[in-house]
N, C-alpha and C positions, 0 to 999 in steps of 0.2 A: 459379170464383174469385169471391169476394165483391167487389162494386164499392163497398162502403160506405166504404172508406178513401179518401176523395177529398181531395186537397190543397186547402188554403185558396187561393182565387183572389185575385190582385192586383187592386187597384182599376183600373177602366178607364183606359187611358192610362199607368198607372204601370209602371215596369220591374219585371220579375219579380225576386224576391229572388236575389241572387248574380249577376245578369246583368252588372252593372258590373264585378265581379271577373273574370268570364269574358272580358269584352271587353278588359280591361287585360292579362290573361294572353295573349290572342291577339296583342296589339300588342307586348308587352314581352319575351315569352319566345321561345326559339329555335325554329326550324322542326323541331328534332329531338325535340320533346316527343311523347309517344306516348299514354299513358293518358288524358291530358286531351282528346285527339281522340276517343277511344272513349266517354268518359263525361263529357259536358258538364254536370257537377253541381258544386256547392260544398258539400262536407261541413262541417257545423258541430258535430255531435255523433256519437259512436259508442260503442257498448257491445256486447260480445260479437260477434255476427254482424250486428248491425243498424247501419246508417249512416243518419243523417238529414241531408238536404240543406237549404240555406238557404231553399228554397221550401216546406219542410214535408213533402216526400215522404220515405218511408222505404224502405230497400232492404236486402235480404239479400245480404251480401257473400260471394261465392264466389271472390273473387280473393285476399283476405287478404294484401294487400301482396306479391303474387307468392309467397306461401308463407311470408312473414315472421311472420305473426301466428298462431302455433301455438295460442294461447289466445284468439284473437279480439282485438277492440279493448278497450283499457283494462281488462284483467282485474284484479280486486281484488288478486290475489297480486302482480302486476307493479307496480301502483300503490303497494301497501304497501312493496315493496322500494325503489322510487324515493323515496318520502316518508321512509322510515327513513334512507336514505343522505343525502338532503338535510338532514334534521334533525340528523344526526350531525356535520355540519361537515366531512366528509371532502373532500379536494381532488377536484374534478371532472375535472381534467386532470393526468396524471402521466407523460406520455411512456411509458417502459417501467420506471419505478421500481417497487419492491415496494410492495404495499398489501394491507391485509386483504381488501378486496373482490376484488382480483385473485386472491389466494390461495384465497379461498372459491370463486370461479368455477372456477378450475383444478381444485380438488378435486371440485366438482360435475360438471365435464366428464369428468374421468378416471373417476369413478364410473359415468358413463353409457356409456362406450365399451366395446366388446367386451373382455373381460378379457385375452385373449391379446395384443391390440394395446396396451392401456393399460399392461401390465406393463413394456414396454420403450419407452415413448413419451416424446417431448419435444413441447412446444407453443411455437409462435412466434406472437406477437400481431402482426397486420399492420395496414395501413391499413384503415379500417372498411368495406370492401366486399369481396365475394367475389372480384372480379376481381384485387384485389391479393394475395389469398391464393393464387390460381392462379399469379400471377407469382412469388410467393415459393416455392411448391412446385417450379415449373419451375427456378428459379435454384438451389434447394437441390440438386436432382438433377443439374443440370449441374455444379455444384461438386463433388459427390461422385463422379461418374462420369468427369468430364473430357470428356464428349460434349456435343453441342449440339442435335441434332435431337430430335423427339418423334413419338410415334404417337398419333393421335387418330381420331375416328370420324365417319362421315357422320351428319348430324342433331345433332351436338354443339353445346352452348352453354356457354361457359366465361367470358364476360365481354367487355368492350369496350376494355380497354387493349391495347397492341400485341401482347404475347405471348399473352394470353388470346384475343384476336381471331383470331390466326393458328391457334389450336387449334379455334376455332369453325367450324361447318360452313356457316353461312348465307353464301351467295356475295354477295348484294346489298350487304351492309354492308361487304364486304371489297374489292369491285372498285375503288373510288376511291382506295384506300390502297396504299402500298408494302408489300412482303412483310414479315411480322413474324417470319420465321425458317423454317427447314426443317421442314416437317410432312408426314409420310406419312399419307394419309387411308385408313382401313380401313373396310370395310362393317359397319354396325351391324345386328343381326338385327331387322328391322322386318317382322313377320309379315304384316301386311296388304298392305304394298307391298314385298315381299321383293326385295332387290337382285339376287338370282339367279333370280327368277321362279318359285320353287317353294313358298315359304312354309313355315310350321310348323317342326317339329323339323328337317326336312331342310334348310331354309334356314339355321337356326342352325348345323347341323353343317358346311355348306359354308363359312359365315363363319369357323368355327374352322380348317378345313383351309386356306382362303385365307391367313389370317394366318400360320399356321405355315409353310407352304411359301414364302410371300413372304420371311419373315425368314431362312429357311435357304437361299434361292436366291442363290448368289454373283453372279449377274447380275440380281438382282431390283431393284437400284438403291437399296436401303435401307441406308444407313450405320448402324452400331450406334447406337441412339438413347439419349438421356439418360433417357427415361421413356415410359411409356404412360399416358394419362389417359382416363378414361371416367366416364360416369354410369350408375348402376345402374338408374335410370329417367330417360330423356331427357324433360325438362320442356318447354322451348321447342321442342324437336324434334317435339312432338306427343304427349306423354305415352306414350312407348314403353318399356315395361319390358324390360330385358334378361333372357332366360331364365337361371335359376340355373345350369344346366349350362354355358351359354356363359361366364358370369362365372367359374366355377371353371376352365374351360379357359383363359381369359385369364390367370388367376393362375398356372396351371401353366406356360403358355408363357413368361410374363415371368420367372418364377422360374428356369426351366431355362436361360434365356439371359442372366441377370444384368441384366435390365431392370427398374428400379423401377416399381411400379404405383401410380399416384395415382388415388384415387376422389374425384370431385367430389360432395360431399354437401350443397352449398349449399342446394338446394331440397328434397332428399329427407330431410334430417336432422330430429331431434327428433320422432320418432313419425309423421311424415307418411305413410309407406308401410305402416304397420301394425307396424313394429318401430322401436326408437329410432333405429337407423341402417340404411339400406337394405342395406348389406353383410351384415347379419345373416341375411337371408333365404337367402343362398347359403352362408354360413359362411366366406367368404374373409377373409383377413387381408391388407389392402393394406400397402404401405410408407409411404403418406401418405394423409391424408384432409383435404380442403379443406372448411371449415365457415364458414357465415355465416348470414344471414337470421334464422331462429328462435332461434339461440343467444344473441342479444342481447335477447330478450324484447321485441321491437319497436323496439329502439334499435340504432344502427349498431355492429357488432362482427364481426370476421372473424379466423380463426386457421387455421394449418396445423398438424396434428398428425402426427408422423412417427416412424419407428423411430430410436432413438438412434444406430444404426450410421451414419446419414447426417448426423449433426450435425457437419459439417466446416466450417461457416461461421466466418469471422473476425468479431470485433466490428464492428458497423455494416454487415454484408454486405447486410442488407435492413432499412431503417429507415422511419420515417414519423412525422409529428408526432402524429397522432391514434390512437396505439396504446394509450393509457391512458384509455379511456372508462369512468370509474368507474360511472356510472349504468347503462350497458349491461351491465357485468359483474355488478352487483347484480341487475338485472332478468333477466339470462340465467341466473344461478344459480337464482333463484327459479323460472323457467320450467322448467328441466331437472328440478328436484326435484319440481315439481308434476306434470309429465307422468308421471314415474316412479311417484310415490306414488299417483296416481289411475288408473293403468292406461290412460292415454289412447292409448297406441300400440295396445294390444289393442282398445280401443273403435274406433279408427280402422280397424283391420282388419275388424271386424265390420260397422260402419256402411258402410264403403266397399264391401264385398261386397254388402250389401243394396241400396245405390244402383246398383251396377253391374248387379245382376240385374234391377232394374226398368228400367234403361236398355236392357238387351238385349231385354226384353219390348217396350219402346217401338219398338225397331228393327224388330220384326215388323210393327207397326202403321204405321210411317213409313219407307218405303223410302229416304228421303233420308239416313237414318243408315246409313253404310257399316260402321262399326266402333265398338265400345265397348271400352275397354281402360284399364289403369291398375293401381295397387296402393294399397290403403288409401284415404286421402282425397286421392289424386292421380289424378284420373279424366279421361279424354279421350273425346269423342264426335266422330268424324270424319264430316263431312257431304259427300255426293257427289251427282252427277247420276244419278238412278236410271234415266234413259232412255238413258244412254250404254252402249256395249258394255263389259263387264268385261274385265280383262286375264287373263293365264294363271292368276293366283291368285284370280280372282273379284272383284278390287277395281275399282270404277268410278272415273272421274276425279273429283278433288276439286272442290268447288263453293264457292270463296271468297266469291263474291257472296252466295250463300245464307247463309253463315256470318255475314257482316256484318248481313244482315237479321235473323237470329236473335238476334244480340247486341243489336240495337236493340229487338227485340220483347221480349227479356228485361228490358231496362232500363225499358221502358214498363210492365212488370208488376212492377217493384220488385225485380229480380234483377240483380246485377252478375256477369257472366260474360265472361271475356276469351278471345281466340283465340290459336292457336299452330299449330305444325306446318309441314310443308314448304311447303304452299300457303296457309297462314293459314286453313285450313278445319276446324280442330279446336277444338271448344268445350272449354275447360279448366276443370275444377271443382277448386278448392283451398279448400274451406270450413275454418274453424277446427276443431281437434280437439274443441272443446267444443260442436259442433253438436248440438242436441237432436233427438229423434224428431219433434217437431212441425215443427221447421225443415226436417228432411230431407223430410218430406211436402210442405211448401210449396215447397221448391226443385224437387222433381221435378214437382209440378203446374205450376208456372210455366214450367219448361223445356219440358215437353211441350206446353203451350199455345203457347209462343213458336215452337217448331219447326213445329208444325202450321200456325199462322197464316202464318209466313214462307214455308213451302214451297208454300202454295196461292195466295199473293198475287203479283202481278207486281211486279218490282223498282220501288221508288219509289212504289207505290200506297199509299193510307192504310192499307189492311189489312196491309201488310207489317210494321207495328210494333204491330199489335193495335188493338182498338177497345173503348172510346173511346181516341183517341190520348192518349198520355202518362199513362195511368192508373197509379196506384201503390197501395201499401198491401198488405193481407194477405188471407189465406184464411179468417180467422175473424171478419170483421166489425170494427166499431170505426170510429174516425176517424183522420185523419192524425196526431192528437196522442196516440193511444193505441197501445200495443204489440200491435196485432192481427196482426202479421206473423210470429208465432212467436218473438218476441224475449223474451217474458216466460217465464223459466224459472229453475229452481233445482234442478239435478240433482247427483248425486254426481260427475258428470264435467264440469260446466260452471259458468258464472257465471249470475247472475240476469238476467239481462236479455240522316293526312298528305295531304298533297296526294295526289291520285289518282296511282297508279303508283309512289309513293315506297316504298322498302323499309320494312317495319314491324319494329321491334325492341322486345322487352319483356324482363322479367325482369332489369332492370339490376342490375349488381353494384356 
């Protein structure tokens, strides 16, 4: 990696740029803040995949707003839609009144959905976060079925409000709180750490058999539920893709027993997994889909789309003040159409496979990489202790301390990568769909360097974050003020340019 892109140094004795802002954030904001702890930077400009901090350093952003920024930061198509809406004089806040922008967004959304699903679908605009859409979907199915319980999976993440948190698998964030409702927890097919200790297709088959027999067992303890909710790729759970055959089995099992199936596409939607919607890989048609993040074109927006058969709500059954975000609807419609028109989902599939292949090669060189998995541009690298004994499936214990050091080493090299997974030991890669080939190479180079440096350095040593400490910039020379980090581009597919021991929670809804 070139060391030419060196940030401008502050004058001796002067505070670094943005330091005062970070200090005030630490004093004023709650102890629940998360990303701010991982990334002590103050972004001042961003374009495409590149974020520039107040100190002049530039970073390649592989977090993308936890998957929100399908087109990256400040994409021209999104900015034009926002400016057009602002210049039109359209109301920016409309509750759930009819509006041209809402009608256009709904049209763009229905055009993007699987045809069989869209043909008989209704959409409900929720509060502007995925967790509220999960709450709405659950309430909808409870109303339609007259039942109260739900089926959810190990490793699941569905949000932080009461009902969504009850469905979520993370124990640490649930322990201090009262129960959010009756939820039956089912095993998710996690090949690397198989809940049945066998892995592969056999593990997925056992997961199917377990669900089917549990639901049919009159002494199994499961009262007929209002719904099953699942993710086609678990994001916060460690980037664990569900096998297509298992998804089809869950659809069959729920259909045969009259259980509505809700698929949470908050993080997987809008091309992220190599298809516009992750359900398309398996071909299943759910009863409801929960959508947020990228559908707002970087602005807050959340909806639940469902089969019209379930539309038994009374007026006001699920309301919210901020359901009429005109700017988000305009930006979202523009994003959906741009992704479709430019084949960005297909590009995500191709680029993601290329990145995964290189990461698997890297795993041979670096035994701390236990597993590489994902779908499209939703990739996970699980870090392990290579000296420990493997389990029955060949998986070694997760190494969360190493993962933290790798994240720090990545940041020092100008790469933003966040962690996830059961033990916070999975490096999660969520680059924008507009990532260029040059940026792909830079991401892989920096990540490889960071893993190698962090895995050979003792915890807390200067080498654990790379040398020289705090370096940033690109792989192609230049200075901190020039786009030497792979940000200069103009392709057919992109734009030009806690306290120790505390539970960590990301992917806020």
